[in-house]
Every structure is written in structure tokens, then in C-alpha cells.
N, C-alpha and C positions, 0 to 999 in steps of 0.2 A: 695705708691700710682698711679700704672703712669695716671693719675690724676692732683697729684701734682706738675707733672715734667710742664704739659700746661705754666704756668705763669711765670714760667723763659722762656721755648724754643722765649713767645709771649716774651717775653723781651729781648734776642738775636737776631730774625729775625728784634725785632724794630728800633736792637740801633748796628749789629754791621757790618763795616761796607762794612765784606767777603760776608757779605747774601744781598746789600740796593738793587742788582738787581731782590728780588724776592717779593721790598714792592711794586711789581702792579701788583702781582698776587697772592693775598690770597689762589686759591682755594692748590698752590705749598707749600706756606707760612704750610698754615698744614699739607697737606702728606712730609712736612720738620722733620715737629716736631716729626706728629708723630712713622717717624724709625730712629728718635732718641731718640727718649721713649723705644720706640725695643729694640734695640742693646743695651742699655745700664739694663735693662732685665735682655735680651738675657747672657751675660755674668756674668752680681753682681749678679739677687737674683739665685743666684743659687736652694735657697729650694722651687724654683718658687710659691710659695703662692700669690703672687704681688702684697709686699709688701715688700722694703727693707727696715731688720732688723738694725741697727747702726754696730754688728759684719760686716755685707756682705761688708754694705758703707766704711771699717776700712780697708777692706783686698782686696778692688777693690780698680781699680783706678781712682775713676770717681770724687775725690778732684781735681787728683793733672791735670784730663783734661780741665776740668773747670778755672785749674789757666791760663792751655792755649790757653783756648780762649781770656782768658783777655788780655796777652801778647802777640797775633797771629794775625793779622788783616786779613792774610789768610788762612782764614776754611779750605781752602783742606791740607794746613797742618797738622791739626790735625788734624789725621787717629786714635786716640781711639775718638767712636762717633761722632763726632760732621760732620767732612766731607762731605760738599755735594758733590765733586766728588762720596763719596762713595751713596749715597741715588740716585742717579743718575742712574750707575748703576743696584743695586737694584726694583729701581721704573722702570724702564726704563723692566730689565728684565721680571719684573710682568707686564706691560700690554702690552707687546708681547706675552704673555701664554694667556692672558684673552681676550681670543681671539672674543669676545662681548659684550666687558668692561662694563660688570656685576660688577665688583669688584670681583666676584671669579672664583675660576682655577677647575678642578675638577679632575682625571685619566687621561683623554684625557687629555688635558692641558699641566702638569707635566710631561706627558710621553717623550714631544717634549724637554722638556730642556735637552742644555747641548747637539744640535744635538743626541738627544737619549739617552744616555749618559747611564740613568736609567733602569733597567729591571721592567716588570712586576712586578714579586718579589716583589723586596722594591719599586713600589709605593704606594702597595695594605696593605704594613705592616704601612709606611707612609699618608693612610687611612683609615688605621683602630685605632689611636692615637695612637700604643705605643708606639710612640716617645716621644709626647708630644699635649695633648689634645688644638682640635681644635676651637677654639674664633670664629669661624665662627659661627657658635649655624646654621649654611643652613645644615642639611644632606647632604653627599658626596662630599658635597663643599670646598673647600680652602680658607684661606680669606687672608690677606695680610699684616697682622700683622704672621698667621700659615706659608705664605712663606718665611717674613724676615729669622725667624729660623731654616727652611729649607733651604734657599739657602747663610748662613751661616754656620751652621756647613755642608751644603755640600764642600764649597770650601775651610773652611778652619779645616779640617779634624784633623789637630791636637791643637786644642784646646781645652780645659776642658770641651766644655757644645757642642762640634760639634763627640768628642768623647763618652760621652752617648749619645745623641742624633741617632751612627750609630747603636752601642756595646747594644740595647736598638731596634731596630732595626730586629739585628742577631739571638740574645739573643729567640729565640720564648716559650721558656718555663719558662722565664723570673726568671730564677731560681740564674740569675750572672753570667750565666758558660758558653762559646761556646763552641759546639761541635762537630768535624769533618762533623758530617752530619749537623748540624745546615749550615757553611759554603755550605758544597759541596751542598745542597738547592738551595739555594741564590746562587754557581754558576756556574752552570747546565745551567740557561735560556747561559750563556755569553757565555760557551762551543758552544753552540748552533750557539749562531750568529755567532764564527768562524769557523765553519765548512758552513755556507749558505755562507760566502763568502769566498770560500774555504783559508782560512788562516788554517796554520799549530795551529792544536790545542794546547792549554799548557793544560799538566793530573796537578788536584784536588790537586794530588799526589805527583805533584812536589812540589806545591808553596804550601803545607800543611808541607814538610823538613825543606823549607829556614823559615817561620815564626817558625817554633818550636826549629831554628837554632837562631834566630836573640831572639825569645822570653823565648827559657829556661824557660817553664808556669811550676809553683810547681804544678800547678789539673792539670793529667794525664788520659784521653787526653781532654786538653780543654781550659781555656785561662779566669782570671776570671777575676773582673775588675779593683782589683786592680794591675793587671799583665798591665795595659794599658801606655802608654808613657807618663809623665811627659811632656809635649810642652813646652817648652821655646821657637822654631820662629814661626811666622805665616802666614802665604797662602793668610791671606784674602784681607788684603793693594796692594801684588802686585797682586794677581784676580780684583782686584777694578780696578788697576789702568790701567793696559791694560784693560780688559773693557770698562773702562772713553772712549778713545784714540780709539775704533773702536767705538763706538757706536756715537761717539763728528766725525768721520772722515764722519761717514755714515749720516749727519744728515748735513754735510757742502754739503755733493755730494746730497741726494734730495732739497735739497734749491736753492743751482743752476737751479737741475732740472725744479722743482717745485714748488718751492718758500714755502715750506709746508714737515712738514714732516707726512709722515703715520702712525707714532703709536702716536698722538695728533687729535684730531676731533677738529673743533670750538667755541665750549666751553669748552672748553677743554688743550688750546694753549701750549708749555712748550717755556718758557724764553730761553731760548738762545738761 
């Protein structure tokens, strides 16, 4: 269970040289520990039972990552699960969307993610909890754990859990096959955006032909879960690195101008 990892993270936070600067801010120690645990379960607990099986541990890379933590003083070089930079990016993204800072975000908050990159239809699917049941226990609200699963899926669609997350979103009837009608349903909103921005629209039929040419699905017309790409590269590490640099630069500018960052209040000050 997730709580079983808390003593491990408590020991890590108290002894690892790369995390010493967090020792004076227990609030951020707690958030860091939560984020690490959520990331571990996102990638390894593929059965989504909330409990890691021995088989999942053997198939995953958690043991290797823990060994890397023991050997590496720079925690940010441990890209799997434990990187502080990765935690910083995830938490800042959540804090930016959570405008009232109640540690919950709703549809209107999430629609602003990535400069409104998401469509209303896909946000509705996420909040219908089709790709994953929310753990927030507040109706119509996404909690921090739910957001961690979302952002990892959004920024690394090449990962197996990311592929599954978005496949479930688009598979409207839940039969394990994506049909052209289902894909077109979500593309219509993007097409409307292009027209509103006076951009030359890209016809759905042209995109569909390219997809069929690339994948060559066995199920016609449509794509089954077995035809999803088996990823060998991850986009998450590159995204997190870019965002960490951007967020750090923004904070430096804010500190120089007013002495504090906008996203941190007095009771929850950033220790960076």
C-alpha cells in the first residue's frame, strides 16, 4: 500500500544529502514524499489495486531506482521517481491551477492547463473518471494524486500508463477499439478552434489516413488496445527539465522584484 512507503521516504528525506535543504520545511517534505509515492504507483501498479504485487516489483524498475538513490548524491540525477526537479514541476503546475489553494481543482481549473491545450470534451471525459477513478472523494473535484496521474499521462503519452489513460478517454463505448467516429468526436472541437483562429483547417479524413498508414490496424475500421505503440523512449524527463528551468527563472525574477513568489503564501513558503 502507499502508506507502506512513507517510512522509507521519511528516512530518505532525513539522510539524503540532495534533500537536506528540505529539512526546515516539513510541509514540502510531505509533498515530495507523496509525489514520489504517486509516481511509483503510476508506473508500477498497473493493476491499479493500490497494492504492489511481487510480480509488479520484479517487472518494474523501482529496486534499481532505489539503488541509484543510494549511490547518487545529486537527487535530480535519479530521474525515476525521486528527482526533486520533477516534484517541483508537478507541484508548481498544480498550484498554478488551484487558484483558491484548497488543494482541489475543477473543470474550469484544468481547462487552463498548457495554455488551454485541452478541449472541453476531453476534460469532461477526465472528470467523468473514465481513465481513472478520482481519489479526492469530492464530487466534481480532482485532488493532487489525481493531478499527478493526469500530468504524467499528458506529458508522456509514449508511456504504457499514459497510452492507456488517453485510450480510455477516447474509447467512448469502452469496447477496447477506437473507431473513426470516436476520434472525430474529439477532433471536431480542435477543428473549430483552428477555424476561429483563421488557421487553415486540417481535415479529419487526412489525419485518419495518416494514422491508418502508420499503424495498419488489424481491426477495421478502428484501432484496438493491442495496436498501441510499445514505447521505448519517455518524454516526461525532457518536459520536466524544461519546465523546471522555466519555473526557476520566473521565481528568480519575482524574488528580485518583490522578494517572494506569487504561488507561495506565507504559511507555505517555497524553500528554493
